[in-house]
DRENLO-763774 format. One record per residue: residue in one letter; residue number from 1; z, x, y of N, C-alpha, C in turn; chain. Coordinates in pm, whole numbers. Each point is the difference from the previous one (the first is absolute). Example, Ala and Ser with C-alpha at 12.3 -4.5 7.8 and 13.67 -1.06 7.14 Angstrom:
<sites>
SITE A 1 780 1319 -569 0 -89 119 0 90 120 A
SITE S 2 -72 -35 105 6 82 119 73 -77 109 A
</sites>
This chain:
<sites>
SITE M 1 -13 92 -123 34 -96 124 7 59 134 A
SITE A 2 -97 -3 135 -20 103 102 137 -49 24 A
SITE D 3 30 126 142 75 17 18 25 -117 152 A
SITE P 4 82 -70 -4 -29 -76 96 31 -9 166 A
SITE I 5 71 121 -33 65 79 160 -132 121 12 A
SITE H 6 -82 34 -55 -105 99 -11 -70 -87 131 A
SITE Q 7 8 -97 9 -150 -73 129 50 33 129 A
SITE F 8 192 52 0 48 -5 159 11 143 11 A
SITE E 9 -98 82 -22 -8 152 8 -65 31 105 A
SITE I 10 6 90 115 -95 13 114 -33 109 -45 A
SITE K 11 -137 7 1 -94 131 -31 -89 38 123 A
SITE K 12 -16 83 -4 -62 140 134 -178 -61 -29 A
SITE I 13 -15 -8 107 -133 -2 -31 -96 94 113 A
SITE I 14 35 7 72 -24 160 142 126 59 1 A
SITE P 15 74 128 -85 103 47 45 -17 85 129 A
SITE I 16 68 -76 104 13 81 118 172 62 -12 A
SITE E 17 10 107 103 120 26 -23 11 110 141 A
SITE I 18 100 -34 104 -2 81 115 152 39 58 A
SITE N 19 31 111 -46 79 84 58 150 -69 -82 A
SITE N 20 -85 45 -133 79 -62 -125 71 -170 9 A
SITE I 21 -76 -58 89 0 -150 -15 -138 -34 -49 A
SITE D 22 64 -108 -152 -98 -65 -33 -84 -147 57 A
SITE L 23 -106 32 61 -68 -122 51 -75 -46 -60 A
SITE S 24 -38 30 -140 -122 -50 -94 -63 -164 21 A
SITE F 25 -109 -35 -29 -76 -75 -10 29 -75 -144 A
SITE T 26 95 -159 -2 28 -16 -158 -76 -122 3 A
SITE N 27 20 -22 -133 -27 -134 -41 96 -121 94 A
SITE S 28 116 16 -2 33 -73 111 -41 -30 137 A
SITE S 29 -51 123 46 -54 25 150 -149 -86 -23 A
SITE L 30 -81 33 -88 -112 -50 -59 -3 -158 30 A
SITE F 31 131 -41 -89 -42 -157 23 77 -81 81 A
SITE M 32 84 88 90 39 -75 143 -131 15 87 A
SITE M 33 -90 76 -1 -123 34 100 -81 -168 -96 A
SITE L 34 -25 -14 -110 -110 -47 -23 80 -185 34 A
SITE T 35 153 26 -33 26 -143 80 6 -46 156 A
SITE V 36 -3 114 57 -37 -9 114 -179 -72 49 A
SITE L 37 -46 110 -102 -178 -46 -19 16 -135 -24 A
SITE F 38 28 -37 -89 1 -146 -69 15 -103 111 A
SITE I 39 115 -10 113 81 -47 73 -116 -10 123 A
SITE S 40 -42 89 63 -94 -12 64 -169 -37 -15 A
SITE I 41 -12 16 -108 -134 -61 -82 6 -136 15 A
SITE F 42 146 -46 -51 26 -179 13 -1 -10 129 A
SITE L 43 64 42 83 58 -39 149 -171 -49 46 A
SITE I 44 -61 162 -17 -125 -66 128 -87 -62 -63 A
SITE S 45 -23 15 -128 -75 -83 -73 -13 -175 24 A
SITE S 46 175 -14 30 -21 -128 -1 21 -109 113 A
SITE I 47 -32 144 113 24 -38 127 -154 42 105 A
SITE K 48 -79 79 -94 -121 52 29 -98 -100 68 A
SITE K 49 -14 -153 -67 -55 -110 32 81 -154 2 A
SITE K 50 82 -10 113 117 -83 12 -133 -113 23 A
SITE K 51 53 -150 -80 -38 -82 10 95 -117 38 A
SITE I 52 -19 -73 46 89 -168 48 32 -41 -140 A
SITE I 53 -120 -18 -95 79 -59 -150 -1 178 -76 A
SITE P 54 85 34 -49 32 124 -2 -18 14 -167 A
SITE T 55 -63 138 -18 -35 12 -135 114 24 -101 A
SITE R 56 -17 31 -126 103 36 -104 87 128 62 A
SITE L 57 -57 117 42 73 83 3 70 17 118 A
SITE Q 58 -74 -80 126 79 -57 128 107 -47 6 A
SITE S 59 37 -110 -121 77 -76 -15 135 78 -41 A
SITE V 60 -66 75 -88 137 67 -77 55 66 131 A
SITE S 61 -101 83 53 45 136 122 106 -155 73 A
SITE E 62 -45 -83 91 65 -114 60 130 -36 -79 A
SITE I 63 19 19 -81 91 -82 -90 132 146 30 A
SITE F 64 -54 127 -42 82 98 37 58 -5 110 A
SITE Y 65 -79 -5 93 43 -12 133 110 -99 88 A
SITE E 66 -41 -138 -49 117 -96 16 121 0 -67 A
SITE F 67 -40 87 -115 133 -17 -103 129 120 88 A
SITE I 68 -72 130 15 59 71 99 57 -37 125 A
SITE A 69 -106 -36 68 61 -58 124 105 -132 -45 A
SITE N 70 17 -53 -84 110 -135 19 112 87 -69 A
SITE M 71 0 63 -88 117 130 -38 44 29 141 A
SITE I 72 -70 61 78 66 98 121 78 -135 52 A
SITE N 73 -69 -85 23 5 -167 74 168 -49 -15 A
SITE D 74 -15 -7 -136 121 -41 -63 123 76 6 A
SITE N 75 -11 169 -26 96 41 -40 59 87 105 A
SITE I 76 -95 19 124 39 56 117 -16 -61 113 A
SITE G 77 -146 -124 47 19 -52 116 -143 33 61 A
SITE N 78 -25 -53 120 -105 59 60 16 145 18 A
SITE K 79 142 43 56 -20 137 66 -69 102 -111 A
SITE G 80 -25 -38 -129 12 115 -147 -164 -11 -20 A
SITE Q 81 -91 -71 98 -136 -4 1 -76 157 34 A
SITE K 82 102 41 64 -80 107 65 5 110 -125 A
SITE F 83 104 -47 -138 -39 93 -57 -61 -1 -129 A
SITE F 84 -63 -151 23 -156 -44 -60 -53 121 -116 A
SITE P 85 -42 88 92 -101 119 -95 81 70 -71 A
SITE L 86 121 45 6 99 78 -94 20 -99 -129 A
SITE I 87 43 -121 24 31 -54 -138 -93 -50 -98 A
SITE F 88 -149 -20 71 -80 -21 7 -112 109 -126 A
SITE T 89 65 141 73 -41 114 -86 93 31 -100 A
SITE L 90 124 -1 -15 74 -9 -96 -36 -74 -126 A
SITE F 91 -19 -131 28 -7 -112 -109 -132 4 -70 A
SITE T 92 -106 62 58 -119 15 -62 -37 123 -57 A
SITE F 93 79 96 19 8 117 -13 53 20 -143 A
SITE I 94 139 -76 11 81 -4 -151 -8 -79 -83 A
SITE L 95 -77 -112 41 -104 -93 -137 -137 72 -4 A
SITE F 96 -99 31 52 -71 33 -69 30 145 -83 A
SITE G 97 91 93 27 43 98 -52 43 -47 -133 A
SITE N 98 103 -123 -9 40 -21 -138 -127 -86 -40 A
SITE L 99 -69 -64 35 -126 -66 -63 -100 145 -69 A
SITE L 100 -5 71 90 -121 118 -50 92 70 -133 A
SITE G 101 111 -22 -1 80 93 -105 -1 -91 -140 A
SITE L 102 -44 -120 -3 -30 -65 -108 -110 18 -102 A
SITE L 103 -99 60 87 -135 37 -56 33 102 -90 A
SITE P 104 -70 5 -112 -20 120 -88 -41 118 100 A
SITE Y 105 109 117 -96 -64 125 20 43 9 162 A
SITE S 106 93 -85 56 -2 12 166 139 82 19 A
SITE F 107 91 30 70 97 34 75 76 -113 87 A
SITE T 108 124 -23 -35 89 -69 55 84 97 108 A
SITE F 109 -25 -6 127 92 106 66 120 -80 39 A
SITE T 110 8 -111 38 125 -58 -17 85 -28 -99 A
SITE S 111 0 113 -108 89 -51 -107 43 132 34 A
SITE H 112 3 109 90 84 122 44 84 -44 126 A
SITE I 113 129 59 -41 103 -25 100 -32 85 126 A
SITE I 114 -50 90 -8 -71 102 121 -62 -87 77 A
SITE V 115 -84 -63 -32 -108 -80 48 71 -122 99 A
SITE T 116 100 -53 -109 14 -143 93 141 50 83 A
SITE F 117 54 117 -25 92 19 62 -11 67 140 A
SITE V 118 -125 66 -12 -42 59 134 -35 -163 72 A
SITE M 119 -57 -61 -23 -38 -124 68 130 -82 42 A
SITE A 120 88 -8 -95 150 -72 46 1 103 84 A
SITE M 121 50 84 -8 62 115 137 -62 -47 112 A
SITE F 122 -162 3 27 -62 -11 106 25 -116 114 A
SITE I 123 9 -85 -137 70 -151 62 153 -5 56 A
SITE F 124 89 70 -83 129 -12 35 -1 107 182 A
SITE L 125 -63 91 17 -4 57 81 -58 -45 152 A
SITE F 126 -123 -68 -71 -82 -69 105 58 -109 61 A
SITE V 127 102 -80 -56 87 -105 5 102 27 88 A
SITE T 128 81 110 -54 128 88 95 -81 17 151 A
SITE L 129 -140 48 -27 -5 62 112 -59 -111 131 A
SITE I 130 -5 -152 -46 -61 -55 43 156 -80 57 A
SITE G 131 95 -38 -30 104 -83 15 51 113 78 A
SITE I 132 38 142 -4 53 71 132 -83 -14 132 A
SITE M 133 -174 -6 -42 -50 -34 125 -20 -103 88 A
SITE M 134 49 -108 -71 36 -166 36 123 1 79 A
SITE H 135 105 49 -93 127 -16 96 123 85 -38 A
SITE G 136 -67 127 -7 108 107 70 98 22 -123 A
SITE F 137 159 9 49 84 17 -85 54 -134 -35 A
SITE K 138 -70 -107 51 44 -102 -63 -58 -43 -137 A
SITE F 139 -99 64 -50 -33 -18 -90 97 22 -115 A
SITE F 140 78 112 18 110 31 -86 117 -98 -34 A
SITE G 141 -51 -103 90 78 -116 8 4 -96 -163 A
SITE L 142 -152 32 -67 -45 -29 -117 130 36 -136 A
SITE F 143 55 61 51 114 62 -113 126 -77 11 A
SITE V 144 -12 -82 128 130 -52 40 -4 -154 -39 A
SITE P 145 35 -56 -133 -29 -139 -24 69 -85 105 A
SITE K 146 -76 -149 55 68 -48 119 89 -86 -110 A
SITE G 147 111 -20 78 101 -119 -71 82 42 -99 A
SITE V 148 31 165 -25 54 39 -43 147 48 47 A
SITE P 149 95 -50 -36 130 59 59 2 145 4 A
SITE M 150 96 66 139 -29 169 16 122 82 -125 A
SITE A 151 42 -88 -61 52 81 -94 -31 48 -116 A
SITE M 152 -141 -92 -36 -90 21 -89 -101 102 57 A
SITE L 153 -52 23 96 -99 61 84 29 186 -104 A
SITE P 154 82 76 -28 38 95 -40 -82 -16 -144 A
SITE L 155 27 -113 -83 -75 44 -97 -123 -89 -34 A
SITE M 156 -33 -67 102 -179 -83 27 -53 97 8 A
SITE V 157 -9 93 112 -85 56 105 -74 139 -106 A
SITE P 158 95 65 -50 -63 95 -128 -65 -100 -116 A
SITE I 159 2 -102 -61 -58 -70 -91 -129 -43 68 A
SITE E 160 -19 -50 139 -131 -45 87 -106 138 -32 A
SITE I 161 112 109 58 -50 139 16 -102 46 -143 A
SITE I 162 85 -11 -77 -42 18 -129 -145 -52 -17 A
SITE S 163 32 -179 -11 -78 -57 -54 -144 4 94 A
SITE Y 164 -31 56 122 -74 17 70 -88 114 -23 A
SITE L 165 91 140 -28 -67 127 -24 -67 -29 -189 A
SITE S 166 70 -97 -61 -78 -17 -136 -119 -101 -57 A
SITE R 167 -44 9 152 -143 -84 -14 -108 56 -30 A
SITE P 168 -15 129 36 -126 42 -45 33 65 -145 A
SITE V 169 108 -1 -47 28 34 -165 -31 -155 -73 A
SITE S 170 51 -64 64 5 -163 -70 -191 -56 -4 A
SITE L 171 -33 9 70 -167 -25 83 -96 79 -100 A
SITE S 172 -15 114 -1 -55 93 -54 55 11 -180 A
SITE I 173 84 -36 -46 22 -4 -137 -54 -141 -70 A
SITE R 174 19 -106 87 -47 -135 -18 -115 13 -86 A
SITE L 175 -75 79 101 -185 -9 -28 -12 124 -100 A
SITE F 176 61 71 9 -47 83 -70 33 -34 -190 A
SITE A 177 141 -15 17 44 -56 -129 -51 -98 -92 A
SITE N 178 -57 -130 105 -126 -111 -69 -89 42 -49 A
SITE M 179 -39 142 100 -145 7 -54 12 83 -92 A
SITE M 180 81 113 -19 3 73 -100 33 -63 -155 A
SITE A 181 91 -114 19 61 -85 -112 -120 -60 -42 A
SITE G 182 -90 -42 42 -68 -103 -37 -144 71 -69 A
SITE H 183 -40 77 74 -96 117 -36 0 64 -173 A
SITE T 184 189 40 2 5 108 -147 22 -127 -81 A
SITE M 185 47 -154 18 -1 -91 -85 -149 -26 -60 A
SITE L 186 -135 -3 98 -106 8 -18 -42 79 -117 A
SITE K 187 16 140 19 -5 130 -57 8 -61 -161 A
SITE V 188 108 -14 17 89 2 -152 -43 -125 -60 A
SITE F 189 -40 -123 30 -96 -95 -100 -109 53 -31 A
SITE A 190 -57 38 128 -168 47 -84 49 123 -60 A
SITE G 191 80 83 3 2 87 -163 34 -67 -92 A
SITE F 192 46 -124 -25 41 -55 -115 -150 -57 -35 A
SITE I 193 -98 -19 95 -98 -113 -69 -112 123 -55 A
SITE F 194 26 136 16 -95 35 -58 77 78 -154 A
SITE S 195 99 33 27 86 25 -151 49 -101 -65 A
SITE L 196 -32 -113 15 28 -91 -100 -98 -66 -78 A
SITE G 197 -147 25 98 -100 6 -23 -60 -190 -35 A
SITE L 198 -23 -69 -119 -46 -142 7 150 -57 44 A
SITE F 199 110 54 -27 117 -101 27 1 12 150 A
SITE G 200 -64 98 91 6 29 108 -28 -113 106 A
SITE I 201 -40 -154 -66 -43 -69 69 148 -56 109 A
SITE A 202 139 5 -72 106 -49 79 31 40 133 A
SITE P 203 11 140 -30 51 101 139 -125 -32 86 A
SITE L 204 -156 -14 -41 -96 9 91 16 -148 78 A
SITE I 205 11 -123 -70 53 -109 94 139 10 65 A
SITE V 206 91 83 -22 60 45 114 19 91 79 A
SITE D 207 -119 119 -13 -27 63 109 -70 -88 115 A
SITE V 208 -109 -90 -58 -82 -70 95 76 -57 99 A
SITE A 209 92 -75 -99 120 -70 117 72 65 81 A
SITE L 210 76 130 -10 47 69 85 -142 63 106 A
SITE T 211 -87 -11 -35 -101 57 74 -10 -136 145 A
SITE A 212 9 -127 -43 -22 -102 70 133 24 82 A
SITE F 213 144 33 -35 118 -6 84 21 126 73 A
SITE E 214 -68 106 -33 -53 117 68 -36 -54 134 A
SITE V 215 -125 -67 -21 -46 -18 102 39 -74 135 A
SITE L 216 85 -113 -95 106 -73 109 123 117 65 A
SITE V 217 37 62 -53 90 108 12 -28 56 167 A
SITE A 218 -159 67 -41 -37 88 71 -2 -83 181 A
SITE F 219 -42 -120 -56 9 -102 119 137 26 93 A
SITE L 220 100 -36 -90 153 -34 -4 79 95 58 A
SITE Q 221 -13 136 -55 19 120 66 -52 14 140 A
SITE A 222 -115 16 5 -42 5 132 35 -86 118 A
SITE Y 223 66 -123 -35 48 -118 68 159 44 33 A
SITE V 224 64 42 -90 131 31 23 26 139 67 A
SITE F 225 -107 73 0 32 118 84 -42 -20 100 A
SITE T 226 -104 -80 47 -68 -36 164 100 -126 92 A
SITE V 227 64 -69 -124 79 -107 38 133 55 63 A
SITE L 228 65 99 -73 124 106 -13 -38 71 154 A
SITE T 229 -107 46 37 9 63 119 9 -85 69 A
SITE C 230 -35 -139 39 -21 -73 76 135 -69 52 A
SITE L 231 71 0 -129 143 -25 52 89 131 47 A
SITE Y 232 -56 138 -6 73 106 68 -22 2 177 A
SITE L 233 -147 -33 -17 -80 -1 115 100 -135 86 A
SITE N 234 7 -94 -23 100 -97 5 131 63 77 A
SITE D 235 80 67 -114 111 18 34 12 104 143 A
SITE A 236 -144 96 41 24 102 65 -18 -71 164 A
SITE I 237 -132 -149 -31 -34 -89 152 124 -46 39 A
SITE N 238 42 -95 -102 87 -113 15 141 27 2 A
SITE L 239 53 166 -61 87 -14 -13 99 -93 -124 A
SITE H 240 -26 -32 -70 37 -97 -93 71 42 -112 A
</sites>
């Protein structure tokens, strides 16, 4: 049976090393570029010939647009619409990366903690910077829950600070763990299909069902990552 973890191995395509720093172009880099390419082709093709009665491709892109716009409006309000490009980019990048990783012989870069952690840390630093720029020192009032008795503040403030600092960890692990677990299960059952021969019909059926489930997970994880980003922005903008 093939090793189910082997599919997550980072492989160098173009070795590059500068001052003992490894900057090699890898399979992860390749599929990130392909993801950006596919998103660009999809969006450009969908709006190239806009019509009053939209084509199927235009309808899909408009659904994406309205979905993200409504997500921002529901979780942040009108003040959050200025961050639409960021949220839309995050959602499409994660979604297309997840879906691309389901293709045979592809690579799922969202199944690597270093990739998801960098994205989560960027969101964390960006949100914190926005909060400080908008509110100054009042931003740190976010760590003081309203209505809490003064006697409880020495306990509650550290808890709030730890909770805030743990955001990039929880955000990155959630995406990485779900994608890695799903692809590992697919690989395990795929191995049973070949090893069992004629009796491999059962794991084949399970694998097909898991693939459909992983498509749902790909959408769900992209949604969860972006909706949490919206909630973090809401805290920074409205100090909730």
